[in-house]
C-alpha positions as CSV (number, residue, x, y, z in Angstrom):
1,X,-10.9,17.8,-23.3
2,X,-7.6,15.9,-24.0
3,X,-6.1,15.6,-20.4
4,X,-5.3,12.6,-18.3
5,X,-6.2,13.0,-14.7
6,X,-5.0,10.7,-11.9
7,X,-7.2,10.7,-8.8
8,X,-5.5,9.1,-5.8
9,X,-7.7,7.6,-3.1
10,X,-10.6,5.1,-3.5
11,X,-12.8,6.4,-0.7
12,X,-16.2,7.9,-1.1
13,X,-15.1,11.4,-2.1
14,X,-12.1,10.4,-4.2
15,X,-14.2,7.9,-6.1
16,X,-17.0,10.4,-6.6
17,X,-14.7,13.1,-8.0
18,X,-13.0,10.5,-10.3
19,X,-16.5,9.5,-11.5
20,X,-17.3,13.2,-12.3
21,X,-14.0,13.9,-14.0
22,X,-14.2,10.8,-16.1
23,X,-17.3,12.2,-17.9
24,X,-15.0,15.0,-19.2
25,X,-11.6,13.5,-19.8
26,X,-9.5,10.4,-19.4
27,X,-9.4,9.5,-15.7
28,X,-7.6,6.8,-13.7
29,X,-8.4,6.2,-10.0
30,X,-5.6,4.8,-7.8
31,X,-6.7,2.7,-4.8
32,X,-4.6,0.7,-2.3
33,X,-7.0,-2.2,-2.1
34,X,-6.7,-4.5,-5.2
35,X,-10.3,-5.7,-4.6
36,X,-11.6,-2.2,-4.9
37,X,-9.6,-1.7,-8.2
38,X,-10.9,-5.0,-9.6
39,X,-14.5,-4.1,-8.7
40,X,-14.4,-0.7,-10.3
41,X,-12.9,-2.1,-13.5
42,X,-15.2,-5.1,-13.7
43,X,-18.5,-3.9,-12.3
44,X,-18.2,0.0,-12.3
45,X,-19.1,0.1,-8.6
46,X,-17.4,0.7,-5.2
47,X,-19.8,-0.9,-2.8
48,X,-17.6,-0.5,0.2
49,X,-17.7,3.3,0.1
50,X,-20.6,4.1,-2.3
51,X,-23.2,1.3,-1.9
52,X,-25.7,1.2,-4.7
53,X,-24.0,3.8,-6.9
54,X,-23.1,3.1,-10.5
55,X,-19.8,4.6,-11.7
56,X,-19.0,5.9,-15.1
57,X,-17.8,3.0,-17.4
58,X,-15.1,5.4,-18.6
59,X,-13.4,5.4,-15.2
60,X,-10.4,3.1,-14.9
61,X,-8.9,2.0,-11.6
62,X,-5.2,1.1,-10.9
63,X,-3.4,-0.3,-7.9
64,X,0.1,0.7,-9.0
65,X,0.6,4.4,-8.1
66,X,3.5,4.8,-10.6
67,X,1.3,3.7,-13.5
68,X,-1.5,5.9,-12.3
69,X,0.5,9.1,-12.3
70,X,3.3,8.8,-14.8
71,X,1.2,10.0,-17.7
72,X,-1.1,12.3,-15.7
73,X,-1.6,16.0,-16.7
74,X,-3.3,16.6,-13.3
75,X,-3.1,14.8,-10.0
76,X,-6.0,14.9,-7.5
77,X,-5.3,13.9,-3.9
78,X,-8.2,12.2,-2.1
79,X,-6.3,10.5,0.7
80,X,-6.7,11.2,4.5
81,X,-4.6,14.1,5.9
82,X,-2.3,11.9,8.0
83,X,-1.4,9.8,4.9
84,X,-1.2,12.7,2.5
85,X,2.6,13.3,2.8
86,X,3.5,9.6,2.4
87,X,1.4,9.3,-0.7
88,X,2.9,12.4,-2.2
89,X,6.4,11.1,-1.4
90,X,5.5,7.8,-3.2
91,X,4.5,9.5,-6.4
92,X,7.3,12.1,-6.4
93,X,9.5,10.0,-8.6
94,X,6.8,9.3,-11.1
95,X,4.9,12.6,-11.6
96,X,6.0,14.8,-14.5
97,X,7.4,18.3,-13.9
98,X,4.9,21.2,-13.3
99,X,1.8,18.9,-13.2
100,X,-0.9,20.6,-11.0
101,X,-1.8,18.8,-7.8
102,X,-5.3,19.4,-6.3
103,X,-6.3,18.4,-2.8
104,X,-9.7,17.1,-1.8
105,X,-8.6,16.5,1.8
106,X,-10.1,18.6,4.7
107,X,-7.6,18.2,7.4
108,X,-4.3,19.5,8.9
109,X,-1.1,17.5,9.4
110,X,-0.5,16.6,13.0
111,X,2.9,17.7,14.2
112,X,3.5,20.3,11.5
113,X,0.1,22.0,11.5
114,X,0.4,22.3,7.7
115,X,-2.5,22.5,5.3
116,X,-2.5,20.0,2.5
117,X,-1.4,22.5,-0.2
118,X,1.5,23.5,2.0
119,X,2.6,19.8,2.1
120,X,2.3,19.7,-1.7
121,X,4.6,22.7,-2.0
122,X,7.0,21.1,0.5
123,X,7.2,17.6,-1.1
124,X,6.7,18.6,-4.7
125,X,8.2,22.1,-5.2
126,X,7.4,23.7,-8.5
127,X,4.0,21.9,-8.9
128,X,1.0,24.3,-8.8
129,X,-1.2,23.4,-5.9
130,X,-4.9,23.9,-5.3
131,X,-7.9,22.7,-3.3
132,X,-11.4,21.7,-4.2
133,X,-13.8,22.4,-1.3
134,X,-17.4,22.9,-0.6
135,X,-20.7,21.4,0.6
136,X,-20.2,18.1,-1.1
137,X,-21.8,14.9,0.3
138,X,-20.6,12.1,-2.0
139,X,-23.7,10.0,-1.9
140,X,-26.0,12.8,-2.9
141,X,-23.8,13.7,-5.8
142,X,-23.7,10.1,-7.0
143,X,-27.5,10.0,-6.7
144,X,-27.6,12.8,-9.3
145,X,-28.5,15.7,-6.9
146,X,-27.2,19.2,-7.7
147,X,-24.2,20.4,-5.9
148,X,-21.5,23.1,-6.1
149,X,-17.9,23.4,-5.1
150,X,-15.0,25.8,-5.2
151,X,-11.6,25.3,-6.9
152,X,-9.0,27.5,-5.3
153,X,-5.6,28.2,-6.8
154,X,-3.1,31.1,-7.0
155,X,-2.6,30.9,-10.8
156,X,-5.8,32.2,-12.4
157,X,-5.0,30.7,-15.8
158,X,-4.5,27.1,-14.5
159,X,-7.5,27.5,-12.2
160,X,-9.8,28.5,-15.0
161,X,-8.5,25.6,-17.2
162,X,-9.1,23.1,-14.4
163,X,-12.6,24.5,-13.6
164,X,-13.9,22.7,-16.7
165,X,-12.2,19.4,-15.6
166,X,-14.3,19.3,-12.4
167,X,-17.6,20.8,-13.7
168,X,-19.9,18.0,-14.7
169,X,-23.7,17.9,-15.2
170,X,-25.4,19.1,-12.0
171,X,-22.0,19.5,-10.3
172,X,-21.0,23.2,-10.6
173,X,-17.4,24.3,-10.0
174,X,-16.7,27.9,-9.0
175,X,-13.3,29.5,-8.6
176,X,-11.6,31.5,-5.9
177,X,-8.0,32.7,-5.6
178,X,-8.1,32.4,-1.8
179,X,-6.4,29.0,-1.3
180,X,-5.9,29.6,2.5
181,X,-9.5,30.5,3.2
182,X,-11.0,27.8,1.1
183,X,-8.8,25.1,2.6
184,X,-9.3,26.2,6.2
185,X,-13.0,26.5,5.8
186,X,-13.1,22.8,4.9
187,X,-10.9,21.9,7.8
188,X,-12.3,24.0,10.6
189,X,-16.0,23.2,10.0
190,X,-15.4,19.5,10.8
191,X,-14.8,20.4,14.5
192,X,-17.9,22.5,14.7
193,X,-19.9,19.7,13.2
194,X,-18.8,17.4,16.1
195,X,-20.2,20.1,18.5
196,X,-23.5,20.2,16.6
197,X,-23.7,16.4,16.6
198,X,-23.2,16.4,20.4
199,X,-26.1,18.8,20.7
200,X,-28.3,16.7,18.4
201,X,-27.4,13.6,20.4
202,X,-28.5,15.3,23.6
203,X,-31.8,16.3,22.1
204,X,-31.1,20.0,21.6
205,X,-33.4,21.7,19.2
206,X,-33.2,23.7,16.0
207,X,-32.5,26.9,17.9
208,X,-29.4,25.4,19.6
209,X,-28.2,24.0,16.3
210,X,-28.5,27.3,14.5
211,X,-26.7,29.1,17.3
212,X,-23.8,26.6,17.3
213,X,-23.4,26.8,13.5
214,X,-23.5,30.6,13.6
215,X,-21.1,31.1,16.5
216,X,-18.9,28.3,15.1
217,X,-18.7,30.1,11.8
218,X,-17.6,33.2,13.7
219,X,-14.9,31.2,15.4
220,X,-13.5,29.6,12.2
221,X,-13.6,33.0,10.4
222,X,-11.5,34.7,13.1
223,X,-8.8,32.0,12.9
224,X,-9.0,31.8,9.1
225,X,-8.4,35.5,8.7
226,X,-5.6,35.4,11.2
227,X,-3.9,32.7,9.1
228,X,-4.2,34.6,5.9
229,X,-7.7,33.8,4.5
230,X,-10.2,36.3,3.2
231,X,-13.2,37.0,5.4
232,X,-15.6,36.8,2.5
233,X,-14.5,33.3,1.7
234,X,-16.0,32.1,5.0
235,X,-19.4,33.4,3.9
236,X,-19.2,31.3,0.7
237,X,-19.4,27.7,-0.4
238,X,-16.1,26.6,1.2
239,X,-17.1,28.3,4.5
240,X,-20.8,28.7,5.3
241,X,-22.0,26.3,2.6
242,X,-19.7,23.5,3.8
243,X,-20.5,24.2,7.4
244,X,-24.3,23.9,6.9
245,X,-24.0,20.6,5.0
246,X,-21.6,19.1,7.5
247,X,-23.5,20.2,10.6
248,X,-27.0,19.2,9.5
249,X,-26.7,16.1,7.3
250,X,-27.3,12.6,8.6
251,X,-24.6,11.6,6.1
252,X,-21.9,13.7,7.8
253,X,-19.2,11.6,9.5
254,X,-18.2,14.4,11.9
255,X,-21.7,15.1,13.0
256,X,-22.2,11.4,13.6
257,X,-19.1,11.4,15.8
258,X,-20.7,14.1,17.9
259,X,-23.9,12.1,18.2
260,X,-21.9,9.0,19.3
261,X,-20.0,11.1,21.9
262,X,-23.3,12.2,23.3
263,X,-24.2,8.6,23.8
264,X,-21.2,8.2,26.2
265,X,-18.8,6.5,23.8
266,X,-15.2,7.5,23.8
267,X,-13.5,9.0,20.8
268,X,-11.3,5.9,20.4
269,X,-14.3,3.6,20.5
270,X,-15.9,5.7,17.8
271,X,-12.8,5.8,15.6
272,X,-12.3,2.0,15.9
273,X,-15.9,1.4,14.8
274,X,-15.8,3.8,11.8
275,X,-14.8,2.6,8.4
276,X,-14.1,6.1,7.0
277,X,-12.1,8.9,8.6
278,X,-13.8,11.7,10.5
279,X,-11.1,14.5,10.1
280,X,-12.6,16.6,12.9
281,X,-11.2,14.2,15.5
282,X,-7.7,14.6,14.2
283,X,-8.0,18.4,13.5
284,X,-9.3,19.6,16.9
285,X,-6.0,19.6,18.8
286,X,-4.2,21.1,15.8
287,X,-6.8,23.8,15.4
288,X,-6.5,24.7,19.1
289,X,-2.8,24.9,18.9
290,X,-3.0,27.3,15.9
291,X,-5.6,29.4,17.8
292,X,-3.3,29.7,20.8
293,X,-0.3,30.7,18.6
294,X,-2.4,33.5,17.1
295,X,-4.2,34.5,20.3
296,X,-7.6,33.6,18.9
297,X,-10.4,32.4,21.3
298,X,-12.3,29.4,20.0
299,X,-14.5,28.3,22.9
300,X,-16.6,25.8,20.9
301,X,-13.5,24.1,19.5
302,X,-12.0,24.0,23.0
303,X,-15.1,22.3,24.4
304,X,-15.0,19.7,21.6
305,X,-11.4,19.0,22.4
306,X,-12.2,18.5,26.1
307,X,-14.8,15.9,25.2
308,X,-12.6,14.1,22.7
309,X,-9.7,14.0,25.2
310,X,-12.0,12.7,27.9
311,X,-11.5,15.8,30.1
312,X,-15.2,16.5,30.0
313,X,-18.6,15.2,28.8
314,X,-21.1,16.5,26.2
315,X,-23.8,17.1,28.8
316,X,-21.3,19.0,31.0
317,X,-20.2,21.1,28.1
318,X,-23.7,22.1,27.1
319,X,-24.6,23.0,30.7
320,X,-21.6,25.2,30.7
321,X,-22.6,26.9,27.5
322,X,-25.9,27.9,29.1
323,X,-24.2,29.5,32.0
324,X,-21.8,31.6,30.0
325,X,-22.7,35.3,29.9
326,X,-23.2,36.7,26.4
327,X,-21.4,39.8,25.2
328,X,-21.4,41.6,21.9
329,X,-22.0,39.3,18.9
330,X,-18.7,40.3,17.4
331,X,-16.9,39.0,20.6
332,X,-15.8,35.4,21.2
333,X,-18.0,33.1,23.3
């Protein structure tokens, strides 16, 4: 494969994806922190985000975003949602025309409610946009454990070509033309994972967890379809698969947020103490706003937002859930 890929973002997932891609083709990882760049180039490690993991010696890191993208045939965005637009704007004068831009970010932009691929189209018109999403816990992949993801793009030719860029060893990359569904699946499950984490933190059992995951999947599917996604996408890797991993793993940042909320800590305290971003905290109010615009009931998301905003507590929310009368399974609630 004779492509040059620029991966932007030196966090756990951006570094992991860059490591995977570097096995297939020339790859440069852009990171803001010069110490991270120096460590990757000299030691082939990123101890801050992936302690104990050994990176491919083929992977090169760069702190100058212009140098990172000016020769790139593909750009992969692994930066948090609230910095996504500013980084795209930074590279807009350096990226060559028509270069595909793939998002790894599972969030929505506050204020605009835009998905990351929509921001790509807005900031870089003419560049094919896509998303890589699925049940992908970075540390497990770096440990050599099998995993699968989905690359979603509108253009089938570009999508199939890039499928081989991301597929590496035990990491399998599938394709799906449903960009909206794949992107929203990755965004919306983060909020449900906070709810599951709250339940786990309060000592709820496996039955409660299963019920929350299942009802949560129903909620995000309703909104996802209303926003243009395909219902079957939410039963696949970018929907159900990602939901299960994020809601059950001890490595999940959003589930950890829920557990900490159950201990009585505020959302701000948790955010201040976390080194990495938990996108569900930022996404919850945006998701609720979208649900209201499309007249979609999302009671679990609403309850999570009440806790995050300090309006209610995890114990009060779960007591309320037990008192709610159940209707048909196809109905909200």
